[in-house]
C-alpha positions as semicolon CSV with decimal commas, in nm:
position;residue;x (nm);y (nm);z (nm)
1;X;0,983;-2,579;-3,374
2;X;1,121;-2,223;-3,464
3;X;0,785;-2,056;-3,276
4;X;0,867;-2,286;-2,978
5;X;1,215;-2,197;-2,916
6;X;1,143;-1,896;-3,009
7;X;0,884;-1,874;-2,643
8;X;1,104;-2,074;-2,436
9;X;1,459;-1,813;-2,545
10;X;1,149;-1,525;-2,462
11;X;1,044;-1,754;-2,129
12;X;1,428;-1,729;-2,011
13;X;1,515;-1,417;-2,029
14;X;1,216;-1,257;-1,833
15;X;1,255;-1,563;-1,558
16;X;1,646;-1,400;-1,561
17;X;1,570;-1,079;-1,507
18;X;1,383;-1,158;-1,187
19;X;1,741;-1,340;-1,073
20;X;1,926;-1,059;-0,837
21;X;2,216;-1,194;-0,645
22;X;2,261;-1,023;-0,275
23;X;2,509;-1,048;0,014
24;X;2,435;-0,993;0,318
25;X;2,666;-0,879;0,688
26;X;2,638;-1,271;0,821
27;X;2,547;-1,481;0,575
28;X;2,681;-1,604;0,247
29;X;2,477;-1,495;-0,087
30;X;2,142;-1,590;-0,110
31;X;2,117;-1,646;0,310
32;X;2,059;-1,333;0,475
33;X;2,066;-1,427;0,888
34;X;1,989;-1,330;1,198
35;X;2,212;-1,427;1,432
36;X;2,397;-1,647;1,221
37;X;2,074;-1,803;1,129
38;X;1,931;-1,797;0,758
39;X;1,608;-1,705;0,751
40;X;1,420;-1,904;0,406
41;X;1,181;-1,758;0,254
42;X;0,836;-1,881;0,282
43;X;0,909;-1,953;0,697
44;X;0,818;-1,601;0,895
45;X;0,580;-1,713;1,164
46;X;0,179;-1,577;1,189
47;X;0,178;-1,226;1,389
48;X;0,367;-0,911;1,383
49;X;0,616;-0,862;1,083
50;X;0,816;-0,501;0,987
51;X;0,624;-0,454;0,666
52;X;0,783;-0,087;0,510
53;X;1,043;0,152;0,594
54;X;1,164;0,456;0,572
55;X;1,546;0,447;0,629
56;X;1,672;0,788;0,436
57;X;1,353;1,080;0,486
58;X;1,396;1,451;0,350
59;X;1,636;1,694;0,531
60;X;1,341;1,759;0,890
61;X;1,153;1,443;0,850
62;X;1,157;1,216;1,050
63;X;1,244;0,777;1,044
64;X;1,003;0,528;1,081
65;X;0,930;0,198;1,038
66;X;0,515;-0,009;0,954
67;X;0,454;-0,331;1,083
68;X;0,203;-0,547;1,037
69;X;-0,035;-0,802;1,187
70;X;-0,046;-1,107;0,961
71;X;-0,188;-1,336;1,160
72;X;-0,567;-1,405;1,143
73;X;-0,556;-1,310;1,526
74;X;-0,501;-1,020;1,715
75;X;-0,185;-0,949;1,821
76;X;-0,026;-0,758;2,054
77;X;0,367;-0,619;2,076
78;X;0,423;-0,701;2,429
79;X;0,823;-0,804;2,404
80;X;0,850;-0,707;2,124
81;X;1,231;-0,482;2,066
82;X;1,376;-0,324;1,713
83;X;1,740;-0,346;1,696
84;X;1,975;-0,154;1,434
85;X;2,282;-0,197;1,242
86;X;2,460;-0,077;1,552
87;X;2,263;-0,341;1,802
88;X;2,072;-0,030;1,985
89;X;1,758;-0,133;2,094
90;X;1,384;0,005;2,072
91;X;1,119;-0,207;2,318
92;X;0,837;-0,158;2,121
93;X;0,508;-0,029;2,382
94;X;0,356;-0,274;2,549
95;X;-0,050;-0,347;2,550
96;X;-0,099;-0,266;2,192
97;X;-0,300;-0,455;1,986
98;X;-0,348;-0,484;1,598
99;X;-0,590;-0,664;1,490
100;X;-0,536;-0,890;1,219
101;X;-0,425;-0,728;0,871
102;X;-0,334;-0,424;1,105
103;X;-0,076;-0,187;1,079
104;X;0,122;-0,020;1,327
105;X;0,354;0,289;1,262
106;X;0,685;0,427;1,443
107;X;0,807;0,737;1,361
108;X;1,120;0,868;1,542
109;X;1,084;1,191;1,576
110;X;1,143;1,256;1,947
111;X;0,824;1,252;2,087
112;X;0,791;0,984;2,299
113;X;0,353;0,967;2,269
114;X;0,124;0,679;2,110
115;X;-0,194;0,819;1,900
116;X;-0,352;0,555;1,770
117;X;-0,173;0,273;1,566
118;X;0,038;0,537;1,543
119;X;0,388;0,529;1,785
120;X;0,586;0,835;1,825
121;X;1,003;0,683;1,955
122;X;1,186;0,900;2,113
123;X;1,475;0,831;1,931
124;X;1,549;1,143;1,607
125;X;1,764;0,959;1,421
126;X;1,725;0,513;1,461
127;X;1,871;0,399;1,126
128;X;2,127;0,392;0,872
129;X;2,117;0,640;0,595
130;X;2,337;0,476;0,390
131;X;2,407;0,089;0,505
132;X;2,206;-0,077;0,765
133;X;1,935;-0,290;0,940
134;X;1,669;-0,377;1,089
135;X;1,569;-0,654;1,267
136;X;1,242;-0,782;1,478
137;X;1,266;-1,008;1,772
138;X;1,066;-1,081;2,000
139;X;1,256;-1,301;2,322
140;X;1,592;-1,451;2,195
141;X;1,401;-1,553;1,898
142;X;1,442;-1,322;1,528
143;X;1,081;-1,247;1,399
144;X;1,237;-1,070;1,071
145;X;1,486;-0,867;0,878
146;X;1,560;-0,621;0,666
147;X;1,878;-0,523;0,546
148;X;1,974;-0,205;0,304
149;X;2,266;-0,045;0,138
150;X;2,278;0,293;-0,116
151;X;2,595;0,232;-0,152
152;X;2,685;-0,136;-0,312
153;X;2,639;-0,270;0,030
154;X;2,449;-0,558;0,113
155;X;2,134;-0,468;0,044
156;X;1,732;-0,651;-0,032
157;X;1,618;-0,474;-0,310
158;X;1,647;-0,189;-0,404
159;X;1,554;-0,220;-0,776
160;X;1,360;-0,442;-0,978
161;X;1,433;-0,696;-1,250
162;X;1,859;-0,655;-1,213
163;X;1,849;-0,291;-1,253
164;X;1,897;-0,005;-0,952
165;X;1,870;0,310;-1,029
166;X;2,022;0,592;-0,874
167;X;1,857;0,658;-0,447
168;X;1,661;0,909;-0,347
169;X;1,542;1,057;-0,067
170;X;1,225;0,943;0,147
171;X;1,225;0,603;-0,061
172;X;1,116;0,319;0,089
173;X;1,165;-0,133;0,164
174;X;0,821;-0,282;0,212
175;X;0,709;-0,597;0,197
176;X;0,516;-0,657;-0,165
177;X;0,101;-0,646;-0,066
178;X;0,022;-1,011;0,162
179;X;0,451;-1,108;0,161
180;X;0,481;-1,307;0,463
181;X;0,773;-1,457;0,368
182;X;1,082;-1,406;0,470
183;X;1,414;-1,294;0,246
184;X;1,458;-1,038;-0,008
185;X;1,266;-1,165;-0,248
186;X;0,915;-1,095;-0,015
187;X;1,069;-0,713;-0,042
188;X;1,043;-0,436;-0,279
189;X;1,170;-0,109;-0,298
190;X;0,844;0,262;-0,323
191;X;0,906;0,524;-0,466
192;X;0,842;0,851;-0,259
193;X;0,474;0,910;-0,455
194;X;0,426;0,526;-0,304
195;X;0,509;0,529;-0,013
196;X;0,199;0,465;0,207
197;X;0,317;0,516;0,649
198;X;0,007;0,302;0,820
199;X;-0,096;0,243;0,514
200;X;-0,151;-0,147;0,297
201;X;0,168;-0,136;0,088
202;X;0,071;-0,057;-0,294
203;X;0,099;-0,339;-0,610
204;X;0,462;-0,280;-0,713
205;X;0,458;-0,020;-0,992
206;X;0,607;-0,210;-1,335
207;X;0,880;-0,173;-1,430
208;X;1,105;-0,230;-1,765
209;X;1,325;-0,583;-1,681
210;X;1,691;-0,615;-1,733
211;X;1,880;-0,922;-1,750
212;X;2,216;-0,977;-1,566
213;X;2,472;-1,021;-1,668
214;X;2,583;-1,365;-1,748
215;X;2,317;-1,503;-1,500
216;X;2,230;-1,810;-1,467
217;X;1,910;-2,010;-1,398
218;X;1,922;-2,310;-1,242
219;X;1,683;-2,518;-1,179
220;X;1,414;-2,769;-1,369
221;X;1,115;-2,563;-1,323
222;X;1,110;-2,217;-1,404
223;X;0,777;-1,975;-1,278
224;X;0,771;-1,703;-1,482
225;X;0,529;-1,448;-1,328
226;X;0,420;-1,005;-1,389
């Protein structure tokens, strides 16, 4: 019986380590919202999604946003718009098609041209470096959204296992490999050496896990993975 109790205690500690409480600009804790609507995990439509974002590049380097076609068929960018935290819009170029699992890199470097699967945007800055957001819209529908903050504001996961280290420039916020869900659980943070502009996101590196102080698991069934 003691052995069973020890195993159960270990499972609860590891499960608690994955509990992350977050708050968004427009919703309650645990409910990231676009235009007031919650984004539920696992309900993202097949098609183009945000995939990785460099919002705080080193001095002299551009910000960039990576998109992925998570669907099983080719998809084009017609009608898709990036919207930042200030409501500013960047209309993605039309007649650009991404194959299934294809990636598109948008670099905000002020050159305004298309080079293969890299779009050079006319803006030289589009994303707020400290506390910001980015949404992908199609017409009146929000397809995807992510939030970040390096100053304690609303954010998706900028750390793993409940521990958020000091932020380093060139760190990216990206989807975990093959993720098509919505909300913070679908995203993770990549160290500068693990950033992959224009290439598939790597599997996140193993890091130490820490239970959050006072973490409470409210679930009848716990799933532990690593």
